[in-house]
Biotite code that builds the C-alpha atoms (Angstrom):
import biotite.structure as struc

atoms = struc.array([
    struc.Atom([-4.881, -10.625, -34.059], chain_id="A", res_id=1, res_name="MET", atom_name="CA", element="C"),
    struc.Atom([-4.863, -7.103, -32.642], chain_id="A", res_id=2, res_name="SER", atom_name="CA", element="C"),
    struc.Atom([-6.302, -6.018, -29.403], chain_id="A", res_id=3, res_name="LEU", atom_name="CA", element="C"),
    struc.Atom([-10.271, -5.643, -29.691], chain_id="A", res_id=4, res_name="PRO", atom_name="CA", element="C"),
    struc.Atom([-11.523, -2.001, -29.653], chain_id="A", res_id=5, res_name="GLU", atom_name="CA", element="C"),
    struc.Atom([-13.507, -2.771, -26.466], chain_id="A", res_id=6, res_name="SER", atom_name="CA", element="C"),
    struc.Atom([-10.333, -3.679, -24.521], chain_id="A", res_id=7, res_name="ILE", atom_name="CA", element="C"),
    struc.Atom([-8.402, -0.711, -26.128], chain_id="A", res_id=8, res_name="THR", atom_name="CA", element="C"),
    struc.Atom([-11.540, 1.584, -24.899], chain_id="A", res_id=9, res_name="MET", atom_name="CA", element="C"),
    struc.Atom([-11.560, 0.350, -21.415], chain_id="A", res_id=10, res_name="LYS", atom_name="CA", element="C"),
    struc.Atom([-7.481, 0.623, -21.211], chain_id="A", res_id=11, res_name="ILE", atom_name="CA", element="C"),
    struc.Atom([-8.326, 4.503, -22.158], chain_id="A", res_id=12, res_name="MET", atom_name="CA", element="C"),
    struc.Atom([-11.129, 4.575, -19.635], chain_id="A", res_id=13, res_name="ILE", atom_name="CA", element="C"),
    struc.Atom([-8.866, 3.363, -16.916], chain_id="A", res_id=14, res_name="HIS", atom_name="CA", element="C"),
    struc.Atom([-5.873, 5.647, -17.735], chain_id="A", res_id=15, res_name="LEU", atom_name="CA", element="C"),
    struc.Atom([-8.613, 8.524, -17.443], chain_id="A", res_id=16, res_name="ASP", atom_name="CA", element="C"),
    struc.Atom([-9.859, 7.175, -13.910], chain_id="A", res_id=17, res_name="TYR", atom_name="CA", element="C"),
    struc.Atom([-5.906, 6.936, -12.876], chain_id="A", res_id=18, res_name="LEU", atom_name="CA", element="C"),
    struc.Atom([-5.799, 10.917, -14.184], chain_id="A", res_id=19, res_name="ASP", atom_name="CA", element="C"),
    struc.Atom([-8.952, 11.535, -12.071], chain_id="A", res_id=20, res_name="SER", atom_name="CA", element="C"),
    struc.Atom([-7.240, 9.944, -8.949], chain_id="A", res_id=21, res_name="LEU", atom_name="CA", element="C"),
    struc.Atom([-4.275, 12.063, -9.401], chain_id="A", res_id=22, res_name="GLU", atom_name="CA", element="C"),
    struc.Atom([-6.709, 15.176, -9.725], chain_id="A", res_id=23, res_name="ASN", atom_name="CA", element="C"),
    struc.Atom([-8.320, 14.132, -6.777], chain_id="A", res_id=24, res_name="ALA", atom_name="CA", element="C"),
    struc.Atom([-5.225, 13.706, -4.747], chain_id="A", res_id=25, res_name="THR", atom_name="CA", element="C"),
    struc.Atom([-4.219, 17.235, -5.870], chain_id="A", res_id=26, res_name="GLN", atom_name="CA", element="C"),
    struc.Atom([-7.414, 18.698, -4.597], chain_id="A", res_id=27, res_name="GLN", atom_name="CA", element="C"),
    struc.Atom([-6.833, 17.292, -1.333], chain_id="A", res_id=28, res_name="ILE", atom_name="CA", element="C"),
    struc.Atom([-3.518, 18.664, -1.134], chain_id="A", res_id=29, res_name="LEU", atom_name="CA", element="C"),
    struc.Atom([-4.784, 22.185, -2.090], chain_id="A", res_id=30, res_name="ARG", atom_name="CA", element="C"),
    struc.Atom([-7.649, 22.024, 0.613], chain_id="A", res_id=31, res_name="ALA", atom_name="CA", element="C"),
    struc.Atom([-5.114, 20.729, 2.957], chain_id="A", res_id=32, res_name="GLY", atom_name="CA", element="C"),
    struc.Atom([-2.727, 23.795, 2.285], chain_id="A", res_id=33, res_name="GLU", atom_name="CA", element="C"),
    struc.Atom([-5.679, 26.339, 2.571], chain_id="A", res_id=34, res_name="SER", atom_name="CA", element="C"),
    struc.Atom([-6.750, 28.131, 5.586], chain_id="A", res_id=35, res_name="GLU", atom_name="CA", element="C"),
    struc.Atom([-10.051, 26.468, 5.529], chain_id="A", res_id=36, res_name="SER", atom_name="CA", element="C"),
    struc.Atom([-10.228, 23.055, 5.489], chain_id="A", res_id=37, res_name="MET", atom_name="CA", element="C"),
    struc.Atom([-13.933, 23.080, 4.405], chain_id="A", res_id=38, res_name="ASP", atom_name="CA", element="C"),
    struc.Atom([-14.620, 20.121, 2.118], chain_id="A", res_id=39, res_name="GLY", atom_name="CA", element="C"),
    struc.Atom([-11.568, 17.767, 2.743], chain_id="A", res_id=40, res_name="LEU", atom_name="CA", element="C"),
    struc.Atom([-13.608, 15.263, 4.067], chain_id="A", res_id=41, res_name="GLY", atom_name="CA", element="C"),
    struc.Atom([-15.916, 15.222, 1.293], chain_id="A", res_id=42, res_name="HIS", atom_name="CA", element="C"),
    struc.Atom([-12.908, 15.090, -1.062], chain_id="A", res_id=43, res_name="LEU", atom_name="CA", element="C"),
    struc.Atom([-11.283, 12.343, 0.684], chain_id="A", res_id=44, res_name="THR", atom_name="CA", element="C"),
    struc.Atom([-14.227, 10.121, 0.711], chain_id="A", res_id=45, res_name="GLU", atom_name="CA", element="C"),
    struc.Atom([-14.830, 11.067, -2.973], chain_id="A", res_id=46, res_name="ASN", atom_name="CA", element="C"),
    struc.Atom([-11.201, 9.845, -3.774], chain_id="A", res_id=47, res_name="ARG", atom_name="CA", element="C"),
    struc.Atom([-11.846, 6.839, -1.716], chain_id="A", res_id=48, res_name="GLU", atom_name="CA", element="C"),
    struc.Atom([-14.832, 5.905, -3.765], chain_id="A", res_id=49, res_name="ARG", atom_name="CA", element="C"),
    struc.Atom([-12.801, 6.300, -6.839], chain_id="A", res_id=50, res_name="LEU", atom_name="CA", element="C"),
    struc.Atom([-9.992, 4.235, -5.821], chain_id="A", res_id=51, res_name="ILE", atom_name="CA", element="C"),
    struc.Atom([-12.445, 1.317, -5.037], chain_id="A", res_id=52, res_name="ASN", atom_name="CA", element="C"),
    struc.Atom([-14.106, 1.958, -8.773], chain_id="A", res_id=53, res_name="ILE", atom_name="CA", element="C"),
    struc.Atom([-10.627, 1.794, -10.083], chain_id="A", res_id=54, res_name="LEU", atom_name="CA", element="C"),
    struc.Atom([-9.595, -1.406, -8.390], chain_id="A", res_id=55, res_name="LYS", atom_name="CA", element="C"),
    struc.Atom([-12.634, -3.066, -9.720], chain_id="A", res_id=56, res_name="ASN", atom_name="CA", element="C"),
    struc.Atom([-12.259, -1.646, -13.118], chain_id="A", res_id=57, res_name="TYR", atom_name="CA", element="C"),
    struc.Atom([-8.568, -2.737, -13.409], chain_id="A", res_id=58, res_name="GLN", atom_name="CA", element="C"),
    struc.Atom([-9.654, -6.283, -12.288], chain_id="A", res_id=59, res_name="THR", atom_name="CA", element="C"),
    struc.Atom([-11.987, -6.798, -14.992], chain_id="A", res_id=60, res_name="ILE", atom_name="CA", element="C"),
    struc.Atom([-9.778, -5.082, -17.269], chain_id="A", res_id=61, res_name="LEU", atom_name="CA", element="C"),
    struc.Atom([-6.817, -7.463, -16.591], chain_id="A", res_id=62, res_name="LEU", atom_name="CA", element="C"),
    struc.Atom([-9.079, -10.533, -16.837], chain_id="A", res_id=63, res_name="THR", atom_name="CA", element="C"),
    struc.Atom([-10.172, -9.619, -20.099], chain_id="A", res_id=64, res_name="GLU", atom_name="CA", element="C"),
    struc.Atom([-6.697, -9.007, -21.411], chain_id="A", res_id=65, res_name="ILE", atom_name="CA", element="C"),
    struc.Atom([-5.861, -12.358, -19.970], chain_id="A", res_id=66, res_name="LYS", atom_name="CA", element="C"),
    struc.Atom([-8.594, -14.080, -21.674], chain_id="A", res_id=67, res_name="ASN", atom_name="CA", element="C"),
    struc.Atom([-7.926, -12.435, -25.159], chain_id="A", res_id=68, res_name="PHE", atom_name="CA", element="C"),
    struc.Atom([-3.989, -13.016, -24.823], chain_id="A", res_id=69, res_name="ILE", atom_name="CA", element="C"),
    struc.Atom([-4.849, -16.691, -23.947], chain_id="A", res_id=70, res_name="GLU", atom_name="CA", element="C"),
    struc.Atom([-7.123, -17.142, -26.875], chain_id="A", res_id=71, res_name="GLU", atom_name="CA", element="C"),
    struc.Atom([-4.887, -15.693, -29.307], chain_id="A", res_id=72, res_name="THR", atom_name="CA", element="C"),
    struc.Atom([-1.123, -16.713, -28.365], chain_id="A", res_id=73, res_name="LYS", atom_name="CA", element="C"),
    struc.Atom([1.147, -15.287, -29.313], chain_id="A", res_id=74, res_name="PRO", atom_name="CA", element="C"),
    struc.Atom([-0.118, -11.658, -28.980], chain_id="A", res_id=75, res_name="ALA", atom_name="CA", element="C"),
    struc.Atom([1.151, -9.697, -31.909], chain_id="A", res_id=76, res_name="ASP", atom_name="CA", element="C"),
    struc.Atom([3.620, -6.630, -31.615], chain_id="A", res_id=77, res_name="GLU", atom_name="CA", element="C"),
    struc.Atom([0.728, -3.961, -31.646], chain_id="A", res_id=78, res_name="GLU", atom_name="CA", element="C"),
    struc.Atom([-0.963, -5.673, -28.819], chain_id="A", res_id=79, res_name="THR", atom_name="CA", element="C"),
    struc.Atom([2.387, -5.904, -26.854], chain_id="A", res_id=80, res_name="LYS", atom_name="CA", element="C"),
    struc.Atom([2.860, -2.285, -27.657], chain_id="A", res_id=81, res_name="GLY", atom_name="CA", element="C"),
    struc.Atom([-0.249, -0.892, -26.503], chain_id="A", res_id=82, res_name="ILE", atom_name="CA", element="C"),
    struc.Atom([-0.021, -3.056, -23.406], chain_id="A", res_id=83, res_name="LEU", atom_name="CA", element="C"),
    struc.Atom([3.596, -1.971, -22.976], chain_id="A", res_id=84, res_name="ARG", atom_name="CA", element="C"),
    struc.Atom([2.532, 1.829, -23.317], chain_id="A", res_id=85, res_name="SER", atom_name="CA", element="C"),
    struc.Atom([-0.380, 1.272, -20.850], chain_id="A", res_id=86, res_name="TRP", atom_name="CA", element="C"),
    struc.Atom([1.908, -0.150, -18.494], chain_id="A", res_id=87, res_name="GLY", atom_name="CA", element="C"),
    struc.Atom([4.245, 2.780, -18.674], chain_id="A", res_id=88, res_name="LEU", atom_name="CA", element="C"),
    struc.Atom([1.440, 5.368, -18.431], chain_id="A", res_id=89, res_name="ASP", atom_name="CA", element="C"),
    struc.Atom([0.076, 3.779, -15.678], chain_id="A", res_id=90, res_name="THR", atom_name="CA", element="C"),
    struc.Atom([3.317, 3.619, -13.622], chain_id="A", res_id=91, res_name="ASN", atom_name="CA", element="C"),
    struc.Atom([3.964, 7.297, -14.368], chain_id="A", res_id=92, res_name="GLN", atom_name="CA", element="C"),
    struc.Atom([0.567, 8.375, -13.105], chain_id="A", res_id=93, res_name="ILE", atom_name="CA", element="C"),
    struc.Atom([1.045, 6.402, -10.041], chain_id="A", res_id=94, res_name="LEU", atom_name="CA", element="C"),
    struc.Atom([4.477, 7.549, -9.278], chain_id="A", res_id=95, res_name="GLU", atom_name="CA", element="C"),
    struc.Atom([3.086, 11.196, -9.441], chain_id="A", res_id=96, res_name="ARG", atom_name="CA", element="C"),
    struc.Atom([0.306, 10.416, -7.286], chain_id="A", res_id=97, res_name="THR", atom_name="CA", element="C"),
    struc.Atom([2.504, 8.612, -4.403], chain_id="A", res_id=98, res_name="LYS", atom_name="CA", element="C"),
    struc.Atom([4.651, 11.942, -4.639], chain_id="A", res_id=99, res_name="VAL", atom_name="CA", element="C"),
    struc.Atom([1.391, 13.721, -4.131], chain_id="A", res_id=100, res_name="LEU", atom_name="CA", element="C"),
    struc.Atom([0.271, 11.685, -1.519], chain_id="A", res_id=101, res_name="GLU", atom_name="CA", element="C"),
    struc.Atom([3.287, 12.013, 0.478], chain_id="A", res_id=102, res_name="LYS", atom_name="CA", element="C"),
    struc.Atom([2.723, 15.871, 0.278], chain_id="A", res_id=103, res_name="ASN", atom_name="CA", element="C"),
    struc.Atom([-0.809, 15.423, 1.587], chain_id="A", res_id=104, res_name="VAL", atom_name="CA", element="C"),
    struc.Atom([0.355, 13.355, 4.464], chain_id="A", res_id=105, res_name="SER", atom_name="CA", element="C"),
    struc.Atom([3.012, 16.268, 5.470], chain_id="A", res_id=106, res_name="GLN", atom_name="CA", element="C"),
    struc.Atom([0.559, 19.126, 4.916], chain_id="A", res_id=107, res_name="THR", atom_name="CA", element="C"),
    struc.Atom([-2.118, 17.315, 7.085], chain_id="A", res_id=108, res_name="LEU", atom_name="CA", element="C"),
    struc.Atom([0.260, 16.519, 9.506], chain_id="A", res_id=109, res_name="GLU", atom_name="CA", element="C"),
    struc.Atom([1.543, 20.005, 9.830], chain_id="A", res_id=110, res_name="ASN", atom_name="CA", element="C"),
    struc.Atom([-2.088, 21.381, 9.933], chain_id="A", res_id=111, res_name="LYS", atom_name="CA", element="C"),
    struc.Atom([-2.954, 18.920, 12.753], chain_id="A", res_id=112, res_name="ARG", atom_name="CA", element="C"),
    struc.Atom([0.267, 20.287, 14.739], chain_id="A", res_id=113, res_name="THR", atom_name="CA", element="C"),
    struc.Atom([-0.969, 23.844, 14.196], chain_id="A", res_id=114, res_name="GLU", atom_name="CA", element="C"),
    struc.Atom([-4.446, 22.997, 15.208], chain_id="A", res_id=115, res_name="LEU", atom_name="CA", element="C"),
    struc.Atom([-3.315, 21.229, 18.124], chain_id="A", res_id=116, res_name="LYS", atom_name="CA", element="C"),
    struc.Atom([-1.055, 24.048, 19.026], chain_id="A", res_id=117, res_name="LYS", atom_name="CA", element="C"),
    struc.Atom([-4.189, 26.607, 18.665], chain_id="A", res_id=118, res_name="GLY", atom_name="CA", element="C"),
    struc.Atom([-6.182, 24.186, 20.986], chain_id="A", res_id=119, res_name="ILE", atom_name="CA", element="C"),
    struc.Atom([-3.616, 24.236, 23.658], chain_id="A", res_id=120, res_name="ILE", atom_name="CA", element="C"),
    struc.Atom([-3.300, 28.180, 23.438], chain_id="A", res_id=121, res_name="ASP", atom_name="CA", element="C"),
    struc.Atom([-7.118, 28.542, 23.559], chain_id="A", res_id=122, res_name="ILE", atom_name="CA", element="C"),
    struc.Atom([-7.201, 26.267, 26.756], chain_id="A", res_id=123, res_name="GLN", atom_name="CA", element="C"),
    struc.Atom([-4.419, 28.006, 28.395], chain_id="A", res_id=124, res_name="ASN", atom_name="CA", element="C"),
    struc.Atom([-6.133, 31.676, 27.794], chain_id="A", res_id=125, res_name="GLU", atom_name="CA", element="C"),
    struc.Atom([-9.375, 29.986, 29.116], chain_id="A", res_id=126, res_name="LYS", atom_name="CA", element="C"),
    struc.Atom([-7.726, 29.102, 32.311], chain_id="A", res_id=127, res_name="LYS", atom_name="CA", element="C"),
    struc.Atom([-6.017, 32.519, 32.422], chain_id="A", res_id=128, res_name="LEU", atom_name="CA", element="C"),
    struc.Atom([-9.375, 34.116, 32.190], chain_id="A", res_id=129, res_name="THR", atom_name="CA", element="C"),
    struc.Atom([-11.041, 32.202, 34.538], chain_id="A", res_id=130, res_name="ALA", atom_name="CA", element="C"),
    struc.Atom([-8.475, 33.237, 37.070], chain_id="A", res_id=131, res_name="LYS", atom_name="CA", element="C"),
    struc.Atom([-8.796, 36.825, 36.526], chain_id="A", res_id=132, res_name="TYR", atom_name="CA", element="C"),
    struc.Atom([-12.719, 37.026, 36.195], chain_id="A", res_id=133, res_name="ASN", atom_name="CA", element="C"),
    struc.Atom([-13.915, 40.304, 36.967], chain_id="A", res_id=134, res_name="LEU", atom_name="CA", element="C"),
    struc.Atom([-17.484, 39.677, 37.460], chain_id="A", res_id=135, res_name="SER", atom_name="CA", element="C"),
    struc.Atom([-16.451, 37.923, 40.890], chain_id="A", res_id=136, res_name="SER", atom_name="CA", element="C"),
    struc.Atom([-15.048, 40.822, 42.220], chain_id="A", res_id=137, res_name="VAL", atom_name="CA", element="C"),
    struc.Atom([-17.629, 43.049, 44.097], chain_id="A", res_id=138, res_name="LYS", atom_name="CA", element="C"),
])
């Protein structure tokens, strides 16, 4: 017995969610690389929501697949092929996303260091300006 269409559709939706996760990570990377980091918090929150949706969806999908396989032992070759292909696609997307996440972390760390240096420079300039305040000279 082959995989029910409902499970096949859920597998495709799961892969779409994974693609969305990869795209969301790319958007965060682009936002982190830009001069203005506007919207970075919003993008990060949306990605976090997507991860939670993905986890719940995957749990439901895996339960349905497990139940189907237990009812139809042994699984036919078509089902095995679909599940194998889904696993490979999932791993490929997750590996690309992991690479993006490392790039995001490095980019944001660089941005943090840059901002920290900028704040220190502003504080030093403020101290120098305070010492040379012409309004106090009469």
